[in-house]
C-alpha positions in Angstrom: -38.0 22.4 34.9 -40.3 25.3 34.2 -40.6 26.7 30.4 -39.2 29.7 31.1 -35.7 28.3 32.8 -35.9 25.8 29.5 -35.9 28.7 27.3 -33.6 30.5 29.0 -30.8 27.4 29.1 -31.4 26.7 25.2 -31.1 30.8 24.2 -28.1 31.1 26.9 -26.8 27.6 24.6 -28.2 29.0 21.1 -25.8 32.5 21.9 -23.0 29.9 22.8 -23.2 28.1 19.6 -24.2 31.6 17.9 -20.4 32.4 18.8 -18.8 29.2 18.3 -20.2 29.4 14.7 -19.1 32.6 14.2 -15.8 32.0 15.2 -15.3 29.1 14.0 -12.4 30.4 11.4 -10.5 33.4 11.8 -12.4 35.3 9.6 -15.4 34.3 11.4 -14.3 35.3 14.7 -13.2 38.9 13.4 -16.8 39.1 12.4 -17.8 38.5 15.6 -15.6 40.9 16.7 -17.0 43.3 14.1 -20.4 42.9 14.9 -19.7 43.4 18.7 -18.0 46.6 17.8 -20.8 48.0 15.5 -23.5 46.7 18.0 -25.3 45.3 15.0 -25.9 41.6 14.1 -27.4 41.8 10.1 -29.7 38.7 10.5 -30.8 37.4 6.2 -34.2 35.7 6.6 -37.2 34.8 4.3 -40.6 36.2 6.4 -42.8 33.5 4.9 -42.2 30.6 7.1 -44.7 30.3 10.0 -43.7 29.8 12.7 -40.2 30.3 12.8 -40.5 34.0 10.8 -43.7 35.6 8.6 -45.6 38.9 8.7 -48.5 38.9 11.7 -50.2 42.5 10.6 -47.4 43.6 9.0 -44.9 43.2 11.9 -42.5 40.7 12.1 -43.0 37.9 14.1 -42.1 34.1 14.7 -39.6 31.5 16.3 -36.5 33.3 14.8 -37.9 36.9 15.2 -37.4 35.9 19.5 -34.7 34.1 19.7 -32.7 36.3 17.9 -33.3 39.1 20.0 -32.4 36.8 22.8 -29.1 36.5 21.0 -28.8 39.9 20.6 -29.7 40.9 24.0 -26.8 38.3 25.3 -24.0 39.8 22.6 -25.0 43.3 23.4 -25.9 44.1 19.8 -29.0 45.0 18.1 -30.8 42.5 15.2 -31.2 44.4 11.6 -33.6 41.8 9.9 -32.8 41.2 5.9 -36.3 40.0 4.2 -35.6 37.8 1.6 -36.7 34.9 -0.5 -35.4 32.0 0.0 -33.2 31.2 -2.7 -31.1 34.3 -2.1 -30.8 33.6 1.2 -27.8 31.5 1.3 -25.5 33.3 -1.7 -26.5 36.5 -0.1 -24.5 35.1 3.1 -21.6 33.8 0.6 -21.6 37.5 -0.5 -21.0 38.8 2.5 -24.7 40.7 2.8 -25.3 40.0 6.0 -23.5 38.4 9.0 -25.9 35.2 9.8 -29.0 33.3 8.4 -31.9 32.7 10.8 -34.1 30.1 8.6 -34.9 26.5 8.0 -32.2 25.3 6.0 -31.8 21.7 6.5 -28.1 20.7 7.3 -26.8 18.8 4.2 -22.9 17.0 3.6 -22.5 19.8 0.7 -23.7 22.5 3.1 -21.5 21.5 6.0 -18.8 22.4 3.4 -19.3 25.8 3.0 -21.5 27.0 6.0 -21.0 27.2 9.8 -24.4 26.1 11.6 -25.6 26.1 15.2 -27.7 23.5 16.7 -30.8 22.5 14.8 -33.8 24.0 17.0 -36.2 21.9 14.3 -36.6 19.0 12.5 -37.6 19.1 8.9 -39.9 15.6 7.5 -40.1 15.1 3.4 -43.6 14.4 2.5 -45.6 14.8 -0.7 -48.7 16.5 -0.5 -52.3 15.9 -2.5 -56.0 16.9 -1.8 -57.3 14.5 0.5 -60.1 13.5 -2.3 -57.6 12.9 -5.0 -57.6 9.0 -5.3 -55.2 8.5 -8.4 -51.8 8.5 -6.1 -51.5 5.5 -4.1 -48.4 4.6 -4.7 -44.7 6.4 -5.4 -45.2 4.8 -8.8 -48.9 7.0 -9.1 -47.0 10.1 -9.0 -45.4 9.7 -12.6 -46.1 11.8 -15.6 -48.3 14.4 -12.6 -47.4 17.5 -12.2 -45.5 18.4 -8.9 -44.6 21.8 -7.4 -41.3 22.3 -5.0 -39.7 24.9 -3.6 -36.4 26.0 -5.1 -33.3 27.1 -2.9 -34.3 24.2 -0.5 -32.2 20.9 0.6 -35.0 18.9 -1.5 -34.5 20.8 -5.3 -33.0 18.7 -7.4 -32.1 21.3 -10.8 
C-alpha cells in the first residue's frame, strides 16, 4: 500500500475514533454536536514537543497539526489551537477550556478513568539520559544522590 493511501486510511480511522471518543458519553455526544454546530474544534496542546507540535519560524507545525487539520476537514469544522504549557493541558480539558487535546499523553490506568482516548499514534519509551562523557553512572544504583530533571505533568512525574 502506498503512503498517501495509508495516511488517508489512518486519518479516516483517527477521525472515526475522535468521533467515538467525543461521543463516548451523552455529554460527549452533545459536545460533538456543539463542535459541528459552531464549526470549530478547540484543541489544547503544547507547541514545544517536536515532531508532534512545534513552532517553525513562528509558524505552528508538526504531526498533530497535520492530523487535526485532516480531522477538521473530515468533520467539516476548523481547528482552533490553544498553546499551553503541558502541565495545564489536561486540567484545562477537565475545566472545559477546549474540546480535545492533541498531544503526547501516555495512556495510564488512572488517566483512562478520567479521559476518553483515541487510538495511540506513537509509543513512548521511558529512558534515563546522561552525558556521553559521564562515566559515573553505570548502574541504576549510581543515580542515587544525583540531581535529575523531569517533566511535571507527565505520566512519569512522581510528586
